[in-house]
C-alpha positions in Angstrom: -80.3 10.5 276.8 -77.7 10.3 273.5 -78.5 7.3 271.4 -76.8 4.3 270.1 -75.8 4.3 266.5 -73.6 2.2 263.8 -72.4 3.7 260.6 -72.8 1.6 257.1 -71.0 2.5 254.1 -72.7 1.5 250.5 -69.7 2.5 248.6 -66.8 0.8 247.3 -64.6 3.2 246.3 -64.7 4.7 250.2 -63.3 0.9 251.2 -61.2 1.4 254.1 -62.8 4.1 255.2 -64.1 5.5 258.6 -67.1 3.2 258.4 -67.9 0.5 260.6 -69.6 -2.2 258.6 -69.5 -2.8 254.3 -71.5 -5.7 253.7 -74.7 -4.2 252.8 -77.9 -2.4 254.7 -79.8 -6.3 255.4 -76.8 -7.4 257.0 -75.8 -4.1 258.7 -79.4 -4.0 259.7 -78.9 -7.3 261.4 -76.0 -7.0 262.9 -77.0 -3.3 264.6 -80.1 -5.3 265.7 -78.2 -8.0 267.1 -75.5 -5.5 269.3 -78.3 -3.3 270.4 -78.0 -0.5 268.5 -81.0 2.1 268.1 -80.2 3.1 264.7 -78.1 3.5 261.8 -75.9 5.9 259.9 -76.0 5.1 255.4 -73.2 6.5 253.4 -74.3 5.9 249.8 -73.6 6.9 246.2 -76.9 8.6 246.1 -80.2 8.1 246.4 -80.2 5.6 243.2 -78.2 3.1 245.2 -81.2 2.8 247.8 -84.4 1.3 247.6 -86.3 3.3 250.1 -89.1 0.4 250.3 -86.1 -1.9 251.4 -84.7 0.4 253.9 -88.3 1.1 255.1 -88.6 -2.7 255.7 -85.2 -3.3 257.1 -85.6 -0.8 259.5 -89.0 -1.8 260.5 -88.1 -5.7 260.8 -85.4 -5.0 262.2 -86.7 -1.9 265.0 -84.1 0.9 264.1 -84.7 4.3 262.9 -82.0 5.9 260.6 -80.3 8.8 262.3 -78.5 10.4 259.3 -77.2 9.9 255.5 -73.7 10.7 254.6 -72.8 13.3 251.3 -69.2 12.6 250.6 -69.9 10.3 247.9 -70.9 14.1 246.3 -66.7 14.6 246.7 -65.6 10.7 246.4 -67.2 10.3 243.1 -68.0 13.2 241.3 -65.6 15.9 243.1 -68.5 18.1 243.9 -67.8 21.4 246.1 -70.1 24.0 247.7 -67.4 26.2 247.9 -65.9 25.8 243.5 -65.3 28.6 241.4 -67.6 27.2 239.0 -71.2 28.3 239.6 -72.5 25.3 237.6 -70.6 23.0 239.7 -71.5 24.4 243.1 -75.3 24.5 241.3 -75.1 20.7 240.9 -73.1 20.2 244.5 -76.8 21.6 246.1 -79.0 19.2 243.9 -76.8 16.2 244.3 -77.0 17.3 248.3 -80.8 18.3 247.6 -81.4 14.3 246.6 -79.9 12.8 249.4 -82.0 15.0 251.8 -85.0 13.9 250.3 -84.0 10.5 250.5 -83.3 10.9 254.1 -85.9 13.1 255.0 -89.1 10.2 254.2 -87.5 8.4 257.4 -86.6 11.5 259.4 -83.2 11.4 259.1 -81.0 14.9 258.3 -78.3 14.9 255.5 -74.6 15.6 256.9 -71.9 17.4 255.1 -68.8 16.9 255.1 -66.4 17.0 252.1 -68.6 18.2 250.5 -67.9 21.9 251.9 -64.6 21.7 249.9 -61.8 24.4 251.0 -60.5 27.8 250.2 -57.0 28.8 248.1 -55.4 29.3 244.9 -58.4 31.7 243.6 -60.5 31.6 246.3 -60.1 33.6 249.4 -61.3 32.0 252.6 -63.6 34.8 253.4 -65.6 34.3 249.7 -65.5 30.9 250.8 -67.3 31.1 253.7 -70.0 33.2 252.1 -70.3 30.9 249.9 -70.9 28.4 252.2 -73.5 29.9 254.3 -75.1 31.0 251.1 -75.9 26.9 250.6 -76.4 25.9 254.2 -78.8 28.2 254.7 -80.7 26.8 251.4 -79.9 23.6 252.1 -81.5 24.1 255.6 -84.5 25.6 254.5 -84.7 22.5 252.0 -84.9 19.6 254.5 -87.7 21.8 256.8 -90.4 20.4 254.5 -89.1 17.1 256.5 -89.1 18.7 260.0 -85.3 17.5 259.5 -82.1 19.6 260.3 -78.7 20.1 257.9 -76.1 18.8 259.5 -72.8 20.7 258.8 -70.1 19.2 259.8 -66.5 20.8 260.3 -63.2 18.8 259.6 -59.6 18.6 260.8 -57.2 20.7 259.3 -56.0 17.9 256.6 -59.4 17.7 255.5 -60.7 21.6 255.1 -59.2 24.9 255.8 -62.9 26.4 256.6 -64.2 25.7 259.7 -61.5 23.4 262.1 -63.4 23.4 265.5 -66.9 24.0 267.8 -66.3 27.5 267.9 -66.0 28.3 264.5 -67.9 26.6 263.3 -70.7 28.1 265.9 -69.4 31.5 264.4 -70.0 30.3 261.0 -73.4 29.4 261.8 -73.9 32.9 263.3 -73.8 34.0 259.5 -77.2 32.1 258.9 -79.2 34.5 260.9 -81.6 33.7 263.7 -84.4 31.1 262.0 -81.5 28.8 259.9 -82.0 24.9 260.0 -78.3 23.7 260.2 -77.3 22.0 263.4 -73.4 21.0 264.1 -71.9 17.2 264.0 -69.0 17.0 266.5 -67.0 14.2 264.9 -64.3 13.4 268.1 -61.8 12.2 265.8 -61.2 15.5 264.4 -61.5 17.4 267.5 -59.0 15.0 269.2 -56.7 16.9 266.4 -58.4 20.2 266.7 -59.4 21.1 270.5 -57.2 22.4 273.5 -60.3 20.1 275.4 -62.7 18.3 273.6 -65.3 18.5 276.8 -65.2 21.8 276.8 -65.4 21.9 272.5 -68.9 20.4 273.2 -69.8 22.4 275.9 -68.9 25.4 272.9 -71.8 23.8 271.0 -74.4 23.8 273.9 -78.0 24.0 272.0 -76.3 23.7 268.3 -74.6 20.2 268.5 -76.9 17.6 266.8 -75.3 14.6 265.6 -72.2 13.2 267.0 -69.2 11.1 265.5 -68.5 8.7 268.7 -65.1 6.9 267.9 -61.7 7.4 269.5 -58.7 9.4 268.8 -56.9 7.0 266.1 -60.6 6.6 264.2 -61.3 3.0 265.9 -64.0 2.1 268.0 -64.5 4.2 270.8 -62.3 2.7 273.7 -59.7 1.6 271.7 -57.2 5.3 271.6 -56.4 7.6 274.3 -59.9 9.6 274.3 -60.7 10.9 278.2 -64.3 10.1 277.6 -65.4 10.3 281.4 -65.0 13.7 280.7 -67.0 13.6 277.2 -69.1 11.8 278.1 -69.9 13.8 280.6 -69.7 17.0 279.0 -72.1 15.2 276.5 -75.0 14.9 279.4 -74.2 18.3 280.5 -75.5 20.0 277.5 -78.7 17.7 277.1 -77.3 15.9 273.8 -80.1 13.7 273.2 -79.2 13.1 269.4 -77.1 9.8 267.7 -73.6 8.9 268.8 -72.8 7.6 265.8 -69.9 4.9 265.3 -68.1 6.2 262.3 -65.2 4.6 262.8 -62.6 1.9 261.5 -63.8 -1.5 261.7 -60.6 -2.5 263.6 -60.1 -5.1 264.2 -63.2 -6.8 262.2 -66.5 -5.4 261.6 -68.6 -7.1 264.1 -66.0 -6.6 266.6 -65.9 -2.8 266.0 -69.9 -2.5 266.5 -69.3 -4.7 269.7 -66.8 -2.4 270.9 -68.7 0.4 270.2 -72.0 -0.1 271.6 -69.9 -1.9 275.0 -68.3 1.8 275.3 -72.1 3.4 275.0 -73.3 1.3 277.3 -70.5 2.1 279.7 -70.8 5.7 279.8 -74.8 6.7 278.7 -77.0 3.7 279.5 
């Protein structure tokens, strides 16, 4: 059975973005425990912002798991991209992500690649961009293997990247990495609502490769506050045998607590 998860953002520069809890790790873990979540997903500026001993204690005290860690601050704060035309910047981007992999790895949590994948254009064509991205993902997946965690690739909607926009495109992209790669797909329902003809079919397209899901509604509000057909989506998630985390990467609407509460109620409705 899929497990429930709520997002915690520690990045003030991302305030207003799609993360549920914003008041630090301690309060975030308290809220997650209070509402009955299985895990938290953490978006931070980097390892230097997270005290691993403190996080370990908070997770233990609140009986929570760390589901995943985000890398987006590499783009938000530093403008780093794995498909930059500058080789030095690409190397810096990989080193930043490796530090995030190290941070999550000790807790068995994979690192998510979203905005840091970049995009093609100007002096970089699509095929060359995908080749750079494939090389980086293969390397980062191999690096994550030491922790027995996958590297998590998130395809985004067309307004955020022009590389991969659907699950099928992500499956095709991962085929570039060979048969023994250590990369899984993050299926974000908000992005899928924009790009997929049918979200449920998109989920089926990723059977065996989807390792993480962002559980959110069509308008980036918590599940149940938009127009998603969650009956069909939940059926597809169950059909592919997904047992990872359904993580609420959503706006804190109408407020943080109510957004988290709405999410766990929707999770319980469709997956308990």
